[in-house]
TIZA-988182 format. One line per 4 residues: number of its first residue (from 1); their letters; for each residue z, y, x of C-alpha. Coordinates in nm, 2 decimals, padded with zeros to 4 digits, m for minus. Example, Ala and Ser with C-alpha at 12.3 -4.5 7.8 and 13.67 -1.06 7.14 Angstrom:
residues 2
1> as> 00.78/m00.45/01.23 | 00.71/m00.11/01.37
//
This chain:
residues 639
1> mgkn> 02.17/m03.12/00.86 | 02.00/m03.26/00.53 | 01.64/m03.14/00.46 | 01.76/m02.92/00.15
5> qepm> 02.07/m02.81/00.31 | 02.12/m02.44/00.38 | 02.22/m02.31/00.73 | 02.61/m02.25/00.76
9> glnk> 02.70/m01.90/00.67 | 02.38/m01.81/00.53 | 02.28/m01.80/00.17 | 01.88/m01.76/00.06
13> stew> 01.93/m01.38/m00.02 | 02.08/m01.34/00.33 | 01.82/m01.53/00.48 | 01.52/m01.34/00.32
17> sird> 01.70/m00.98/00.40 | 01.70/m01.07/00.77 | 01.31/m01.10/00.76 | 01.30/m00.81/00.53
21> lvak> 01.51/m00.61/00.78 | 01.26/m00.71/01.05 | 00.96/m00.63/00.84 | 01.11/m00.28/00.77
25> mlsp> 01.18/m00.21/01.15 | 00.81/m00.33/01.20 | 00.67/m00.04/00.98 | 00.75/00.27/01.23
29> iiag> 00.58/00.08/01.50 | 00.27/m00.02/01.28 | 00.22/00.34/01.16 | 00.30/00.47/01.57
33> talf> 00.03/00.23/01.66 | m00.23/00.39/01.44 | m00.11/00.73/01.54 | m00.16/00.58/01.90
37> fvyt> m00.53/00.54/01.81 | m00.57/00.88/01.65 | m00.45/01.02/01.97 | m00.66/00.80/02.21
41> gwsi> m00.96/00.88/01.98 | m00.93/01.25/02.03 | m00.84/01.26/02.38 | m01.02/01.12/02.68
45> pgea> m00.95/00.73/02.67 | m00.80/00.55/02.94 | m00.83/00.20/03.06 | m01.00/00.00/02.77
49> iiaq> m00.80/m00.32/02.84 | m00.47/m00.13/02.74 | m00.61/m00.01/02.39 | m00.73/m00.37/02.31
53> gvlv> m00.40/m00.48/02.44 | m00.20/m00.28/02.21 | m00.43/m00.35/01.90 | m00.40/m00.75/01.94
57> gvcl> m00.04/m00.74/02.08 | 00.09/m00.52/01.75 | m00.14/m00.74/01.51 | m00.01/m01.05/01.64
61> vatf> 00.36/m00.96/01.60 | 00.27/m00.81/01.25 | 00.08/m01.14/01.16 | 00.39/m01.37/01.25
65> ilyp> 00.66/m01.13/01.06 | 00.43/m01.07/00.77 | 00.26/m01.40/00.74 | 00.54/m01.63/00.73
69> lgnk> 00.48/m01.98/00.90 | 00.60/m02.16/00.58 | 00.91/m02.07/00.34 | 00.98/m01.73/00.39
73> ksiw> 01.34/m01.77/00.30 | 01.41/m02.04/00.60 | 01.61/m01.90/00.87 | 01.49/m02.16/01.09
77> lfai> 01.10/m02.07/01.04 | 01.17/m01.71/01.08 | 01.35/m01.78/01.42 | 01.00/m01.96/01.51
81> dcvf> 00.82/m01.66/01.38 | 01.03/m01.43/01.60 | 00.97/m01.64/01.91 | 00.60/m01.64/01.83
85> stms> 00.60/m01.25/01.81 | 00.79/m01.24/02.15 | 00.57/m01.45/02.32 | 00.30/m01.24/02.19
89> vlsv> 00.44/m00.92/02.32 | 00.49/m01.09/02.67 | 00.14/m01.27/02.71 | m00.06/m00.96/02.61
93> ayiv> 00.13/m00.73/02.82 | 00.11/m00.97/03.12 | m00.28/m01.04/03.07 | m00.33/m00.66/03.03
97> wlqp> m00.16/m00.62/03.37 | m00.30/m00.91/03.55 | m00.69/m00.86/03.41 | m00.77/m00.52/03.62
101> kmfl> m00.62/m00.69/03.92 | m00.82/m01.01/03.87 | m01.13/m00.78/03.85 | m01.02/m00.56/04.16
105> ikme> m00.93/m00.82/04.43 | m01.12/m01.09/04.25 | m00.83/m01.34/04.31 | m00.80/m01.69/04.14
109> psrf> m00.54/m01.71/03.89 | m00.24/m01.92/03.97 | m00.09/m02.19/03.73 | 00.16/m01.94/03.57
113> dlvv> m00.14/m01.72/03.49 | m00.34/m01.99/03.34 | m00.01/m02.12/03.13 | 00.01/m01.75/02.98
117> cgil> m00.37/m01.75/02.89 | m00.34/m02.07/02.74 | m00.03/m01.94/02.52 | m00.21/m01.63/02.42
121> ivli> m00.52/m01.85/02.29 | m00.29/m02.09/02.11 | m00.09/m01.78/01.95 | m00.44/m01.62/01.84
125> leat> m00.57/m01.96/01.67 | m00.22/m01.98/01.47 | m00.26/m01.63/01.38 | m00.61/m01.69/01.26
129> rrvs> m00.48/m01.97/01.03 | m00.22/m01.75/00.87 | m00.46/m01.46/00.78 | m00.78/m01.62/00.72
133> gwgv> m00.74/m01.99/00.66 | m00.87/m02.29/00.82 | m01.25/m02.19/00.82 | m01.25/m01.98/01.14
137> lgva> m00.98/m02.16/01.29 | m01.21/m02.49/01.26 | m01.49/m02.32/01.41 | m01.29/m02.19/01.71
141> lsai> m01.17/m02.53/01.77 | m01.47/m02.70/01.75 | m01.62/m02.43/01.99 | m01.34/m02.52/02.23
145> lfay> m01.36/m02.90/02.20 | m01.74/m02.86/02.25 | m01.69/m02.68/02.59 | m01.44/m02.94/02.69
149> fgey> m01.62/m03.25/02.59 | m01.99/m03.11/02.67 | m02.09/m03.36/02.93 | m02.07/m03.64/02.63
153> mpga> m02.29/m03.43/02.39 | m02.63/m03.56/02.30 | m02.97/m03.42/02.39 | m02.99/m03.03/02.36
157> fnnp> m02.62/m02.99/02.30 | m02.52/m03.14/02.64 | m02.35/m02.92/02.88 | m02.13/m02.98/03.21
161> gfsi> m01.81/m02.97/03.03 | m01.51/m02.78/03.13 | m01.14/m02.81/03.25 | m00.88/m02.67/03.04
165> dhia> m00.79/m02.40/03.31 | m01.14/m02.30/03.33 | m01.18/m02.24/02.94 | m00.83/m02.07/02.96
169> dals> m00.94/m01.84/03.23 | m01.27/m01.77/03.08 | m01.15/m01.68/02.73 | m00.84/m01.48/02.82
173> lstf> m00.94/m01.28/03.16 | m01.31/m01.24/03.11 | m01.47/m00.96/02.90 | m01.66/m01.23/02.70
177> giwg> m01.38/m01.41/02.54 | m01.09/m01.26/02.36 | m01.15/m00.92/02.52 | m01.51/m00.93/02.44
181> vpva> m01.73/m00.69/02.23 | m01.55/m00.77/01.86 | m01.20/m00.67/02.01 | m01.35/m00.39/02.22
185> vcsk> m01.52/m00.23/01.92 | m01.21/m00.30/01.70 | m00.99/m00.10/01.96 | m01.26/00.17/02.02
189> iivl> m01.43/00.25/01.65 | m01.34/00.01/01.38 | m00.95/00.09/01.39 | m01.02/00.46/01.32
193> fvif> m01.28/00.40/01.04 | m01.02/00.17/00.87 | m00.75/00.43/00.93 | m01.00/00.68/00.75
197> asfl> m01.04/00.42/00.45 | m00.67/00.43/00.43 | m00.66/00.82/00.42 | m00.94/00.81/00.16
201> qigg> m00.72/00.59/m00.06 | m00.38/00.76/m00.03 | m00.56/01.09/m00.08 | m00.68/01.01/m00.42
205> atea> m01.04/00.92/m00.36 | m01.01/00.57/m00.53 | m00.92/00.79/m00.86 | m01.22/01.01/m00.81
209> fmei> m01.46/00.69/m00.76 | m01.32/00.58/m01.10 | m01.33/00.89/m01.30 | m01.66/01.03/m01.20
213> pkal> m01.88/00.73/m01.28 | m01.69/00.67/m01.60 | m01.76/01.03/m01.71 | m02.14/00.99/m01.60
217> fgrf> m02.22/00.64/m01.75 | m01.94/00.55/m01.98 | m02.11/00.64/m02.30 | m02.45/00.46/m02.24
221> rggp> m02.51/00.11/m02.36 | m02.31/m00.15/m02.13 | m02.12/00.16/m02.00 | m01.82/m00.02/m01.87
225> akia> m02.03/m00.26/m01.67 | m02.24/00.04/m01.52 | m01.90/00.21/m01.42 | m01.80/m00.11/m01.22
229> vvas> m02.14/m00.11/m01.04 | m02.10/00.27/m00.96 | m01.73/00.28/m00.88 | m01.76/m00.05/m00.67
233> alfg> m02.04/00.11/m00.49 | m01.85/00.42/m00.42 | m01.53/00.23/m00.33 | m01.72/m00.01/m00.12
237> tfsg> m01.85/00.30/00.12 | m01.50/00.29/00.29 | m01.33/m00.04/00.20 | m01.58/m00.30/00.36
241> sata> m01.41/m00.58/00.20 | m01.53/m00.76/m00.10 | m01.17/m00.89/m00.21 | m01.03/m00.55/m00.16
245> nvvg> m01.31/m00.40/m00.36 | m01.26/m00.64/m00.67 | m00.86/m00.59/m00.64 | m00.92/m00.19/m00.60
249> tgvf> m01.16/m00.14/m00.90 | m01.15/m00.46/m01.08 | m00.80/m00.42/m01.25 | m00.96/m00.12/m01.43
253> tipm> m01.33/m00.23/m01.49 | m01.27/m00.59/m01.60 | m01.05/m00.52/m01.88 | m01.25/m00.24/m01.97
257> mkkt> m01.58/m00.43/m02.01 | m01.39/m00.69/m02.20 | m01.27/m00.47/m02.43 | m01.62/m00.34/m02.54
261> gykp> m01.75/m00.69/m02.59 | m01.83/m00.84/m02.23 | m01.73/m01.22/m02.19 | m01.46/m01.26/m01.94
265> amag> m01.73/m01.47/m01.70 | m01.97/m01.17/m01.71 | m01.71/m00.91/m01.67 | m01.58/m01.09/m01.35
269> avea> m01.93/m01.16/m01.21 | m02.05/m00.80/m01.25 | m01.72/m00.67/m01.07 | m01.77/m00.95/m00.81
273> last> m02.13/m00.88/m00.75 | m02.05/m00.48/m00.73 | m01.76/m00.55/m00.49 | m01.95/m00.79/m00.25
277> ggqf> m02.22/m00.51/m00.19 | m01.98/m00.27/m00.06 | m01.99/m00.47/00.26 | m02.33/m00.36/00.36
281> mppv> m02.31/m00.04/00.18 | m02.34/00.28/00.41 | m02.19/00.48/00.55 | m01.88/00.29/00.64
285> mgag> m02.00/m00.07/00.56 | m01.79/m00.37/00.71 | m01.63/m00.43/01.03 | m01.93/m00.63/01.15
289> afvm> m02.17/m00.31/01.13 | m01.98/m00.14/01.42 | m02.03/m00.46/01.65 | m02.39/m00.47/01.53
293> aell> m02.46/m00.12/01.67 | m02.26/m00.24/01.99 | m02.46/m00.57/02.04 | m02.77/m00.39/01.97
297> qisy> m02.69/m00.11/02.19 | m02.81/00.15/01.92 | m02.61/00.44/01.74 | m02.39/00.31/01.43
301> wdvc> m02.60/00.58/01.22 | m02.92/00.36/01.29 | m02.76/00.09/01.16 | m02.65/00.28/00.83
305> iaat> m03.01/00.43/00.80 | m03.16/00.08/00.81 | m02.89/m00.07/00.55 | m02.94/00.21/00.30
309> lpal> m03.24/00.09/00.11 | m03.15/m00.27/00.09 | m02.80/m00.18/m00.03 | m02.95/00.08/m00.28
313> lyyl> m03.19/m00.20/m00.40 | m02.89/m00.45/m00.43 | m02.68/m00.21/m00.66 | m03.02/m00.11/m00.85
317> slfm> m03.09/m00.46/m00.93 | m02.74/m00.51/m01.05 | m02.73/m00.18/m01.26 | m03.06/m00.28/m01.42
321> ivdi> m02.95/m00.62/m01.49 | m02.63/m00.51/m01.68 | m02.84/m00.24/m01.88 | m03.08/m00.52/m01.99
325> eaar> m02.78/m00.75/m02.08 | m02.65/m00.47/m02.28 | m02.98/m00.41/m02.47 | m03.03/m00.78/m02.51
329> tglk> m02.70/m00.86/m02.65 | m02.61/m00.52/m02.84 | m02.32/m00.40/m02.62 | m02.23/m00.05/m02.67
333> gipr> m02.08/00.20/m02.44 | m01.73/00.39/m02.48 | m01.66/00.64/m02.72 | m01.72/00.97/m02.60
337> eqlp> m01.38/01.10/m02.70 | m01.22/00.84/m02.46 | m01.44/00.96/m02.18 | m01.37/01.24/m01.94
341> nvwk> m01.59/01.55/m01.95 | m01.84/01.51/m01.69 | m01.81/01.88/m01.57 | m01.45/01.86/m01.58
345> afiq> m01.44/01.53/m01.36 | m01.64/01.69/m01.11 | m01.46/02.02/m01.07 | m01.13/01.80/m01.06
349> ywpt> m01.27/01.53/m00.82 | m01.56/01.69/m00.60 | m01.30/01.78/m00.31 | m01.24/01.41/m00.25
353> lipl> m01.59/01.36/m00.18 | m01.61/01.62/00.11 | m01.48/01.39/00.39 | m01.74/01.13/00.33
357> vcli> m02.00/01.44/00.33 | m01.81/01.56/00.66 | m01.83/01.20/00.82 | m02.22/01.19/00.74
361> yfma> m02.27/01.52/00.86 | m02.10/01.47/01.21 | m02.26/01.15/01.25 | m02.60/01.22/01.13
365> vagv> m02.65/01.61/01.18 | m02.41/01.73/01.45 | m02.45/01.41/01.64 | m02.10/01.37/01.78
369> sitr> m01.97/01.02/01.87 | m01.86/00.77/01.59 | m01.49/00.82/01.69 | m01.49/01.18/01.68
373> asly> m01.69/01.20/01.35 | m01.40/00.98/01.18 | m01.14/01.17/01.33 | m01.31/01.49/01.17
377> aiia> m01.33/01.31/00.84 | m00.98/01.23/00.87 | m00.87/01.57/00.91 | m01.09/01.69/00.63
381> mvvv> m00.94/01.44/00.38 | m00.58/01.57/00.48 | m00.72/01.94/00.42 | m00.90/01.87/00.08
385> swfr> m00.59/01.66/m00.06 | m00.40/02.00/m00.07 | m00.65/02.12/m00.34 | m00.45/01.93/m00.59
389> kdtr> m00.09/01.91/m00.65 | m00.09/01.53/m00.72 | m00.27/01.43/m00.42 | m00.15/01.67/m00.14
393> mgfk> m00.06/01.46/00.18 | 00.27/01.58/00.32 | 00.44/01.37/00.59 | 00.54/01.10/00.37
397> kiyl> 00.16/01.02/00.26 | 00.04/01.04/00.59 | 00.28/00.83/00.72 | 00.19/00.58/00.46
401> alen> m00.18/00.61/00.52 | m00.13/00.54/00.90 | 00.08/00.24/00.82 | m00.17/00.12/00.55
405> gmrm> m00.46/00.14/00.79 | m00.31/m00.06/01.05 | m00.19/m00.34/00.82 | m00.56/m00.34/00.71
409> mimi> m00.65/m00.38/01.07 | m00.44/m00.70/01.11 | m00.69/m00.93/00.96 | m00.99/m00.76/01.11
413> tivc> m00.83/m00.75/01.46 | m00.70/m01.16/01.46 | m01.04/m01.25/01.35 | m01.21/m01.05/01.58
417> acag> m01.02/m01.20/01.85 | m01.08/m01.55/01.72 | m01.43/m01.47/01.71 | m01.42/m01.37/02.08
421> iiig> m01.30/m01.72/02.16 | m01.56/m01.87/01.95 | m01.85/m01.68/02.13 | m01.68/m01.71/02.47
425> slyl> m01.68/m02.10/02.44 | m02.01/m02.11/02.34 | m02.14/m01.87/02.59 | m01.95/m02.07/02.86
429> tgig> m02.19/m02.38/02.77 | m02.50/m02.19/02.71 | m02.54/m02.35/02.36 | m02.68/m02.08/02.18
433> lsis> m03.01/m02.09/02.35 | m03.00/m02.47/02.28 | m02.94/m02.44/01.92 | m03.20/m02.17/01.87
437> tvlv> m03.46/m02.41/02.04 | m03.37/m02.67/01.81 | m03.39/m02.43/01.48 | m03.74/m02.31/01.62
441> klsh> m03.87/m02.69/01.63 | m03.70/m02.77/01.29 | m03.89/m02.47/01.15 | m04.23/m02.59/01.32
445> gili> m04.24/m02.22/01.43 | m04.27/m02.05/01.08 | m04.06/m01.81/01.01 | m04.00/m01.84/00.62
449> illi> m03.88/m02.20/00.67 | m03.65/m02.05/00.98 | m03.51/m01.77/00.72 | m03.45/m02.03/00.44
453> mtal> m03.27/m02.26/00.70 | m03.07/m01.95/00.83 | m02.99/m01.82/00.50 | m02.84/m02.16/00.38
457> vtil> m02.63/m02.18/00.73 | m02.48/m01.83/00.68 | m02.42/m01.86/00.33 | m02.22/m02.21/00.40
461> lgmg> m02.04/m02.02/00.65 | m01.98/m01.71/00.44 | m01.79/m01.95/00.19 | m01.50/m02.00/00.40
465> mptt> m01.49/m01.73/00.67 | m01.49/m01.35/00.68 | m01.81/m01.15/00.70 | m01.75/m01.03/01.06
469> avyl> m01.67/m01.37/01.17 | m01.99/m01.52/01.02 | m02.21/m01.25/01.16 | m02.10/m01.28/01.50
473> fsvf> m02.11/m01.66/01.51 | m02.44/m01.67/01.34 | m02.59/m01.37/01.57 | m02.52/m01.59/01.87
477> iiap> m02.67/m01.91/01.78 | m02.93/m01.80/01.53 | m03.08/m01.46/01.64 | m03.24/m01.57/01.94
481> amae> m03.45/m01.81/01.72 | m03.54/m01.54/01.50 | m03.63/m01.29/01.80 | m03.84/m01.60/01.94
485> lgtp> m04.06/m01.61/01.62 | m04.12/m01.24/01.61 | m03.85/m01.08/01.40 | m03.72/m00.72/01.50
489> mlaa> m03.37/m00.76/01.64 | m03.20/m00.52/01.39 | m03.39/m00.70/01.09 | m03.25/m01.01/01.23
493> hlfl> m02.88/m00.88/01.24 | m02.92/m00.72/00.92 | m03.04/m01.04/00.77 | m02.74/m01.24/00.89
497> fvyg> m02.50/m00.97/00.83 | m02.60/m00.93/00.46 | m02.63/m01.30/00.41 | m02.29/m01.37/00.55
501> alga> m02.15/m01.11/00.30 | m02.32/m01.30/00.02 | m02.11/m01.59/00.09 | m01.84/m01.43/m00.12
505> itpp> m02.01/m01.48/m00.43 | m02.17/m01.81/m00.37 | m01.99/m02.12/m00.54 | m01.81/m02.31/m00.49
509> vcia> m01.59/m02.10/m00.24 | m01.67/m01.77/m00.37 | m01.37/m01.58/m00.27 | m01.48/m01.23/m00.46
513> syaa> m01.56/m01.44/m00.78 | m01.20/m01.62/m00.75 | m01.04/m01.28/m00.72 | m01.26/m01.13/m01.01
517> aaia> m01.19/m01.44/m01.21 | m00.80/m01.41/m01.18 | m00.85/m01.04/m01.35 | m01.07/m01.18/m01.60
521> qedp> m00.86/m01.46/m01.69 | m01.16/m01.68/m01.67 | m01.27/m02.02/m01.50 | m01.35/m01.89/m01.13
525> mkvg> m01.64/m02.15/m01.14 | m01.80/m02.00/m01.44 | m01.77/m01.63/m01.27 | m01.92/m01.77/m00.96
529> wtaf> m02.22/m01.92/m01.09 | m02.27/m01.59/m01.33 | m02.26/m01.39/m01.03 | m02.48/m01.63/m00.83
533> rfgi> m02.73/m01.60/m01.10 | m02.73/m01.23/m01.16 | m02.73/m01.17/m00.80 | m03.04/m01.36/m00.69
537> igfi> m03.24/m01.04/m00.64 | m02.97/m00.97/m00.37 | m03.06/m01.31/m00.20 | m03.43/m01.21/m00.20
541> vpff> m03.44/m00.89/m00.06 | m03.34/m00.97/00.30 | m03.64/m01.17/00.35 | m03.87/m00.91/00.27
545> fvln> m03.69/m00.68/00.51 | m03.75/m00.93/00.77 | m04.12/m01.03/00.70 | m04.17/m00.65/00.70
549> pvli> m03.93/m00.38/00.85 | m04.07/m00.10/00.67 | m03.77/m00.17/00.40 | m03.51/m00.10/00.66
553> mqgs> m03.70/00.24/00.75 | m03.90/00.09/01.04 | m04.25/00.26/01.01 | m04.43/00.58/00.94
557> lgei> m04.29/00.82/00.66 | m04.59/00.75/00.43 | m04.53/00.36/00.45 | m04.15/00.41/00.40
561> ilac> m04.21/00.63/00.10 | m04.44/00.39/m00.06 | m04.24/00.09/00.02 | m03.93/00.27/m00.14
565> itav> m04.12/00.34/m00.47 | m04.29/m00.02/m00.49 | m03.93/m00.16/m00.41 | m03.79/00.00/m00.70
569> lgvg> m04.04/m00.09/m00.94 | m04.03/m00.47/m00.78 | m03.64/m00.49/m00.83 | m03.65/m00.35/m01.18
573> alai> m03.95/m00.61/m01.26 | m03.75/m00.89/m01.12 | m03.41/m00.79/m01.33 | m03.65/m00.81/m01.64
577> mlqg> m03.75/m01.14/m01.54 | m03.40/m01.27/m01.48 | m03.28/m01.15/m01.83 | m03.60/m01.25/m02.01
581> yflq> m03.58/m00.92/m02.18 | m03.78/m00.60/m02.19 | m03.82/m00.43/m02.52 | m03.77/m00.74/m02.68
585> ltkk> m03.74/m01.12/m02.56 | m04.03/m01.19/m02.31 | m04.29/m01.47/m02.36 | m04.31/m01.74/m02.09
589> lerv> m04.63/m01.58/m01.94 | m04.49/m01.23/m01.97 | m04.17/m01.35/m01.76 | m04.40/m01.50/m01.49
593> cfgl> m04.59/m01.19/m01.46 | m04.26/m00.98/m01.42 | m04.13/m01.22/m01.17 | m04.46/m01.26/m00.96
597> ggll> m04.55/m00.90/m00.99 | m04.19/m00.81/m00.87 | m04.19/m01.02/m00.56 | m04.55/m00.88/m00.48
601> llkp> m04.41/m00.52/m00.55 | m04.13/m00.59/m00.29 | m04.36/m00.70/m00.05 | m04.47/m00.37/00.15
605> glts> m04.86/m00.36/00.16 | m05.15/m00.19/m00.03 | m05.30/m00.54/m00.17 | m04.98/m00.69/m00.28
609> dlig> m04.84/m00.36/m00.44 | m05.17/m00.32/m00.63 | m05.17/m00.69/m00.76 | m04.80/m00.65/m00.84
613> vvlv> m04.87/m00.32/m01.05 | m05.14/m00.50/m01.25 | m04.91/m00.80/m01.32 | m04.62/m00.59/m01.42
617> aaam> m04.84/m00.35/m01.63 | m04.99/m00.63/m01.83 | m04.66/m00.79/m01.89 | m04.52/m00.43/m02.02
621> isqi> m04.84/m00.37/m02.23 | m04.81/m00.72/m02.40 | m04.46/m00.63/m02.48 | m04.53/m00.30/m02.63
625> isrr> m04.80/m00.48/m02.84 | m04.60/m00.74/m02.97 | m04.30/m00.47/m03.04 | m04.57/m00.28/m03.24
629> kekk> m04.67/m00.56/m03.43 | m04.34/m00.67/m03.51 | m04.22/m00.32/m03.65 | m04.56/m00.32/m03.86
633> lase> m04.49/m00.65/m04.02 | m04.14/m00.53/m04.07 | m04.22/m00.21/m04.24 | m04.48/m00.38/m04.49
637> fcg> m04.21/m00.64/m04.56 | m03.97/m00.37/m04.65 | m04.27/m00.19/m04.84
//
């Protein structure tokens, strides 16, 4: 059969209709899987491996059907995808049945067992390539090859090397490979939070998160950009994905900014920055935060508390930057008549905020489990949706929310399963400690040098990998080195998590900036570099909470309050320095004072705070005097 010849008896529309029909048949299975996790989250859970197997199996099948191998109209490629889907179900089911027996009677796996293990690993690697590209896949393959060829590695990287059988056994049948912490947390916690996010979206929360900021900030200078910042912060509390956030809010905010005078690059950059912060914005954050709580053996609420001030400082810096930019360039707000009334907006949309309040209450005050808190929040969303006729969630919308939630879980689950392969391979070789030793030696035992090296490596990984995968990989190889130099583990984990997220706005592979550029109709590199420049403060703050964990709420109440006040002042001073404008354009010395003073205010400590206040105050007084002189000269000239 020739290359361009169609299979006999099938035209293009028929070929596509077969895949489309299978995808539609998959829809109730996907929704039913979400319902299964809601049920298991509510009832007493059974074997953990069963829930993990259901999640991985369904997500593999969905990947091979919904993410075609190549031309989605090809019947032959569709047949291959069907074979992959069938193999996924059979291999996952077999291993879910086999693994408990292996632990119970401690038997050695047979040749057939190992073949099935190998098939599952290959399927997960291929699924990873489809949902997240070559970045994560390349790291996973490198980790497996490293375990296999370990005896040939030089110096600190040398390890005994393991056979294919041993690697397949360790990655598929142990609890530190595919079925390790990432997938375990996915099946136990993350899936319910993602379903909750889907219920918020279908229940009208997205509209509320746009309309309330529009009513509050739209009329002020630079109003559209401020709407983008606040709306993306709110949207990010439950989306946990930079790209999803850009698409969800950017389609409204970017055209709005352009219409009021913002250049396309600036409009795209603001949205990319605002959307990226959603990955570490409590209370939901990204999937990696749940894994962090599990790895550190602390409550998820403790992670949220620690991340609150850094996230707020990130958004405050962005809010101030767009305000100063508007003042510097004379950008106006949206006319009042084009905006919703503030009180009417609150009255109309306040019920939508109840589920988030409910989630926080049950996690922080009632002290119930994260799983149960997310279930209560889902119920609350269904109830409050009935307060407005256009948002009421009947059977159809609930079904859609369940299906949409599980669809959102596909990439998260596949990437976490692949992260398990990476971690399992590295754990097998013991390379984590070796790399940590090398890093400590390269940094000469100086923490700030290690932090700079860590930031560069993490950002580099974050350019081509999802945040959760970056966090898991870097925690395994870098966190021990940070701990060896005295960094508290929570601060180390948050540092790696935040920098993993910031890779989304770092050129050249700035995925959030690419998404924003597409909406803004601007060159992605132009948007990327603008976002990077405006987001510099976000890259600075993590250094300070590692050097002094007071900024992540680790200290006395007095220390925390003082650190919060000075950090806010410091962020404001740095924003002025970046934009070169306060009451008017800053002079070089004023700009230096604002920058140095801002850094000193960010560093918790009485001496640094006092020096920082003096420097910033001096720069502000200089600006006030210069402004008065200019006004006096202008009035004399006019007179």
